[in-house]
C-alpha positions as CSV (number, residue, x, y, z in Angstrom):
1,M,118.6,68.2,76.8
2,L,118.3,71.2,78.5
3,N,120.6,73.9,78.1
4,A,122.8,75.1,81.4
5,V,120.7,78.3,81.7
6,A,117.0,75.7,81.5
7,R,119.1,73.8,84.5
8,L,119.7,76.9,86.4
9,R,116.2,78.3,86.3
10,A,114.8,74.7,87.1
11,V,117.4,75.0,90.3
12,R,115.9,78.8,91.0
13,L,112.5,77.5,90.6
14,A,112.7,74.5,93.5
15,R,113.3,77.1,95.9
16,S,110.8,79.8,95.0
17,T,108.2,80.2,97.8
18,K,106.2,82.1,95.0
19,P,105.6,82.3,90.9
20,F,108.1,84.5,89.0
21,L,106.1,87.3,87.1
22,A,107.5,89.5,84.5
23,R,107.1,93.2,84.2
24,G,105.3,94.3,81.0
25,G,105.6,90.6,80.1
26,F,102.7,88.3,78.8
27,K,100.9,87.2,81.0
28,R,99.9,83.8,78.6
29,E,100.9,80.1,78.7
30,R,104.9,80.3,77.6
31,C,106.4,77.1,76.4
32,P,109.2,75.7,79.3
33,D,112.0,75.8,76.4
34,C,111.7,78.8,74.6
35,R,109.7,81.2,77.1
36,L,107.5,82.4,74.9
37,V,103.7,81.8,73.7
38,P,102.8,78.2,71.9
39,S,101.8,80.0,69.2
40,H,105.0,81.6,68.7
41,C,107.5,79.1,69.7
42,L,110.8,79.0,68.7
43,C,112.3,75.7,69.3
44,A,112.0,74.4,65.6
45,F,115.0,77.2,64.8
46,R,117.1,76.6,68.3
47,P,120.9,76.5,66.4
48,S,123.7,74.7,67.8
49,V,127.4,75.0,66.9
50,A,130.5,73.7,67.7
51,T,132.9,75.9,68.8
52,S,136.3,75.5,70.5
53,A,135.4,78.6,72.7
54,G,132.9,78.0,75.4
55,A,130.7,80.6,78.2
56,C,130.1,80.6,81.4
57,L,126.8,82.8,82.5
58,L,127.1,84.3,86.0
59,M,123.8,84.9,86.2
60,A,122.1,87.5,88.8
61,D,119.3,86.3,91.2
62,V,115.8,86.3,89.3
63,E,118.2,86.6,85.4
64,P,117.6,82.8,85.1
65,L,113.4,83.8,85.0
66,K,113.3,86.4,82.7
67,P,111.7,85.6,79.4
68,S,114.0,88.6,77.8
69,N,116.7,87.4,79.0
70,T,119.4,86.8,76.3
71,G,121.9,84.8,78.1
72,W,119.3,81.7,77.1
73,L,120.7,82.1,73.4
74,V,123.6,82.0,73.9
75,A,124.0,79.0,76.0
76,D,121.9,77.0,72.9
77,V,124.4,78.4,70.6
78,V,127.5,77.8,72.4
79,T,127.8,74.0,73.2
80,D,130.1,74.7,76.1
81,T,128.3,76.9,78.0
82,F,128.2,77.2,82.0
83,A,125.6,78.7,84.2
84,F,126.1,79.5,87.6
85,G,124.1,82.0,90.1
86,W,125.4,84.8,91.6
87,A,125.5,85.2,95.4
88,R,127.7,88.0,97.6
89,T,127.9,85.7,100.2
90,E,129.2,82.6,99.0
91,T,130.5,81.3,95.8
92,D,129.0,77.5,94.2
93,P,132.1,74.9,93.9
94,A,131.8,74.0,90.5
95,L,132.3,77.8,89.4
96,L,135.9,77.4,91.6
97,A,136.4,74.2,89.6
98,L,135.9,75.5,85.9
99,L,137.6,78.3,86.9
100,A,140.8,76.1,87.8
101,D,140.2,73.6,84.8
102,P,143.3,73.6,83.0
103,Q,141.7,72.9,79.9
104,W,140.7,76.6,80.0
105,Q,141.5,80.3,79.5
106,P,139.0,82.1,81.3
107,Y,138.7,86.1,80.5
108,L,136.3,87.7,82.5
109,V,134.4,90.2,80.4
110,F,134.0,93.7,81.5
111,P,134.4,97.5,81.0
112,G,138.5,97.8,81.6
113,E,137.7,101.5,83.2
114,Y,137.2,99.5,86.1
115,A,139.7,97.4,86.4
116,A,143.3,98.2,87.4
117,P,144.8,98.7,84.0
118,E,147.3,95.4,84.5
119,R,144.7,92.9,84.2
120,V,143.4,94.7,81.2
121,V,143.5,92.6,77.5
122,H,142.0,93.9,74.8
123,S,142.6,90.4,72.8
124,I,143.0,86.7,73.3
125,E,145.9,84.4,72.9
126,P,146.3,83.5,69.4
127,A,147.0,79.5,70.7
128,A,143.7,80.2,72.4
129,A,141.6,81.8,69.2
130,Q,143.0,79.1,66.9
131,G,141.8,76.1,69.1
132,G,145.4,74.7,69.0
133,S,148.0,73.5,71.3
134,G,147.4,76.5,73.7
135,K,144.1,76.7,76.1
136,R,140.5,77.3,75.0
137,P,139.0,80.3,75.6
138,L,136.4,80.8,78.8
139,F,134.3,84.0,78.8
140,V,132.6,84.7,81.8
141,L,130.1,86.7,81.0
142,L,127.8,88.5,83.8
143,D,124.3,88.5,82.9
144,A,122.6,91.4,85.4
145,T,121.5,94.5,85.0
146,W,124.1,97.4,84.7
147,T,123.6,98.6,88.2
148,E,124.1,94.4,89.4
149,A,126.6,93.4,87.0
150,R,129.0,96.2,88.8
151,K,128.0,95.4,91.9
152,M,128.9,91.7,91.0
153,F,132.6,92.8,89.1
154,R,133.8,94.7,92.5
155,K,132.4,91.6,95.3
156,S,133.8,88.6,93.1
157,P,137.1,87.5,94.8
158,C,137.0,84.0,93.2
159,L,137.1,86.3,89.6
160,D,140.1,88.1,90.7
161,H,142.5,86.6,89.1
162,L,141.1,86.9,86.0
163,P,142.5,89.1,83.2
164,V,139.4,91.0,82.1
165,L,138.5,91.7,78.7
166,S,137.5,94.9,77.8
167,L,135.8,94.5,74.4
168,E,135.8,97.7,71.5
169,P,132.5,97.2,69.5
170,D,131.9,99.7,66.9
171,Q,128.7,99.8,66.8
172,I,125.3,100.3,68.8
173,S,123.2,97.6,70.9
174,G,120.2,96.6,69.2
175,Y,118.5,94.9,72.0
176,K,115.3,96.4,71.5
177,L,113.3,94.5,74.9
178,R,114.8,96.0,77.7
179,R,115.9,99.7,77.7
180,S,118.7,101.2,78.5
181,R,120.2,104.6,78.6
182,R,123.0,104.3,76.7
183,D,124.2,102.9,73.4
184,D,127.6,101.0,74.7
185,H,125.0,98.8,76.9
186,F,124.9,95.3,75.0
187,C,122.9,92.3,76.5
188,T,124.6,89.4,76.7
189,S,124.0,87.7,73.9
190,E,125.5,90.5,71.8
191,V,128.8,90.2,74.2
192,A,129.2,86.9,73.5
193,A,129.1,87.4,69.8
194,L,131.5,89.7,70.2
195,C,133.6,87.5,71.8
196,L,133.2,85.0,69.8
197,S,134.2,87.0,67.0
198,L,137.5,87.9,68.4
199,A,137.8,84.1,69.6
200,G,137.9,83.3,66.1
201,E,134.7,81.3,65.4
202,T,132.8,83.4,63.2
203,L,130.1,80.8,62.3
204,A,128.8,81.0,66.0
205,E,129.0,84.5,66.1
206,Q,126.9,85.0,62.7
207,T,124.5,82.4,63.9
208,L,124.5,84.1,67.5
209,A,123.1,87.4,65.7
210,A,120.9,85.6,63.4
211,Y,119.8,83.8,66.7
212,L,119.2,87.1,68.6
213,E,116.5,88.7,66.0
214,V,114.5,85.7,65.4
215,F,114.1,85.6,69.4
216,T,113.2,89.7,69.2
217,H,111.1,88.7,66.7
218,H,109.2,86.3,68.4
219,Y,109.2,88.0,71.4
220,L,108.3,91.5,70.0
221,R,104.9,89.9,68.0
222,A,103.7,87.9,71.0
223,K,103.3,91.3,72.9
224,N,102.0,92.5,70.7
225,Q,99.8,89.8,69.9
226,L,101.0,89.9,65.8
227,P,101.8,86.9,63.6
228,V,105.0,85.4,63.6
229,L,106.6,86.3,59.8
230,W,108.1,82.7,59.3
231,E,109.4,84.2,55.6
232,G,111.3,87.1,56.8
233,E,115.2,88.1,57.0
234,E,115.3,87.1,60.3
235,H,114.5,83.3,59.7
236,L,115.8,83.3,56.2
237,R,119.1,84.5,57.3
238,L,118.9,81.8,60.3
239,R,118.4,79.0,57.7
240,E,121.4,80.4,55.5
241,L,123.8,79.7,58.3
242,A,122.4,76.8,59.0
243,R,123.8,75.3,55.4
244,S,127.4,76.1,56.2
245,T,130.2,73.7,56.4
246,T,133.1,73.3,58.1
247,V,135.4,72.0,55.6
248,S,134.0,70.9,51.9
249,G,132.7,67.3,53.2
250,Q,132.2,67.3,56.6
251,A,128.9,67.4,58.2
252,P,127.4,70.5,58.9
253,A,128.9,72.7,61.9
254,L,126.1,74.4,62.6
255,E,122.5,72.1,63.3
256,I,118.9,74.0,63.8
257,K,116.9,71.7,65.4
258,P,113.8,71.5,67.9
259,A,114.7,71.3,71.1
260,S,115.1,68.3,72.9
261,V,112.9,67.0,76.2
262,A,114.7,66.4,79.5
């Protein structure tokens, strides 16, 4: 079964009048699931973690098509991930229904300096974080370039009622596939991992971080026409997390399995 971003990509491609060509990327055949060349395919390492928290990716027009996009990784790891395309003039009814679903407490993840002070929060409700009787946290992530994300934040009336979760990370971004002039700009996968940490989803947070490292390794090795180091530190870390269990005697909380065929 395709993840939420892959489904959005299929919809986006269906209405395209010409093929999408990634700037600066390799021009060879790619796996349709992980977007890498077949020799560097990542599908056998795609993890999935059951979580109480969910993710909602609101994606700029071409983001689902970019091979370097890391929203794909979030959709692979976090079971309850939703993805929607963003447009200034219209809003997907399915997005509105999701934001109104009583099982979820949505948080719009964005720097607090851009929001009214009364909207800004720096933590989430304990009941939601613990997956107890309260609502489940749903992290709404604006998946776009920084310039596009600011525009989306300003011009999305459907999000104006949501609390703005302002993260305060104590590290700089380690993302290597696109350049940013600021160290405090994080890729979508890194932001999602920080959110999962706030929600107490430690296994999912660590898995997403490790999966990003594996993806980055595969992507850069393919770009530079170098072989994958299958026994490298990145792969070993992801395998180690795959052996984690929720409670003694229960099935593993994390699975690593090949991508399913739609």
